[in-house]
Every structure is written in C-alpha cells, then in structure tokens.
C-alpha positions, -999 to +999 in steps of 0.1 A: +441+144-003+447+161-038+459+135-066+472+144-100+454+114-112+418+123-100+418+144-132+435+132-167+437+161-191+432+145-223+439+168-251+442+208-250+432+223-284+444+260-296+423+272-324+417+232-334+456+224-331+460+196-303+491+210-285+491+175-263+508+164-299+522+188-313+537+223-309+509+255-319+517+291-322+502+319-312+506+357-325+511+384-301+481+403-290+454+380-308+428+356-291+426+320-293+401+294-284+414+268-261+396+235-255+403+215-228+392+179-228+393+159-194+386+129-176+373+127-140+381+097-120+366+113-089+331+131-079+337+168-072+323+200-069+334+236-076+354+229-106+370+254-126+395+252-154+419+282-161+443+286-188+469+312-186+499+325-205+530+347-186+541+373-205+573+395-202+555+426-189+516+412-187+503+379-180+466+368-197+444+339-184+406+327-189+385+306-162+356+289-167+323+288-145+321+265-115+306+232-124+303+197-106+322+164-123+315+127-117+338+097-115+343+081-151+328+111-169+346+131-196+345+169-203+351+195-225+356+233-215+361+260-243+379+292-233+390+322-253+426+340-240+447+366-259+483+364-262+503+390-247+517+420-269+550+419-255+579+399-273+613+404-269+631+419-299+630+384-315+606+372-344+595+343-325+597+328-286+585+296-266+561+309-241+544+286-220+507+278-217+494+267-179+463+242-180+450+237-144+417+221-134+410+229-097+382+215-075+371+213-040+388+183-033+411+178-065+437+196-089+458+191-114+481+214-135+501+207-167+525+231-189+526+233-225+548+249-250+536+271-277+556+291-301+553+329-296+550+351-327+553+386-334+525+401-353+538+428-371+562+407-388+536+380-393+516+409-411+547+416-434+553+382-442+515+376-454+519+404-479+547+386-499+528+353-499 
C-alpha cells in the first residue's frame, strides 16, 4: 500500500532559496541546483528522487541514483536541472517544478510554482543596473 505519508518532503531549495516557503525564480536556459530534503517513515529500497519541469516545447528532468531509506531517518539529495528555453512572449511566466520520491513500496509527488524569466531580458536589465 502506497501512502503519501511514507515520505515527508521537508524542504526544497533551488540555488539556496527555499521554495516551500517562498516563490523562487529560474532563468530560461540556465541550470540550477535543486536540493530535496525529506524524512522517511518507512524502510524502503530502490528509492529515487526526481525533479522535473514541463516546458512549452521541451521538458527537463533530473534523477538521483537509487538508494535505500530507513524509517525515521532524514535525507538530502542534490540534483541539477536546466530550465527549458521556451518562454511565451512574456518577460516572465509561472512554471511548475514537480518533485517525486519513488521507492519500491512508497511514492510521493508534490508540485511547486516557480517564476520563469526570459534570459535575454534579464541580460538587458543587468546592463542598466
């Protein structure tokens, strides 16, 4: 039986910003480090942490190697993900980052909203600052 309570996602940080507490942003086409902190209430094997972003034209995802977890223990996995290049004709847009923790017997998935900014506009703005 799979229960969302088997894994508790404690925090998700993108380049140091805790997106469980506030909205973070990513720049189109750039890579970011995503750290997932979670606690397991079960002992499980073949566990993977996956982060993914769905773009307009292309998706981006990153997965950890498989590992085992023990009940009552906390874990941290760091993954690198590249933001898609496609952004509608806006300066910024909201995108969804999905965090999935999937083991042999348990699974949890949670979505977070990120602000997605156009890289070229950000470069132009930095010239004026």
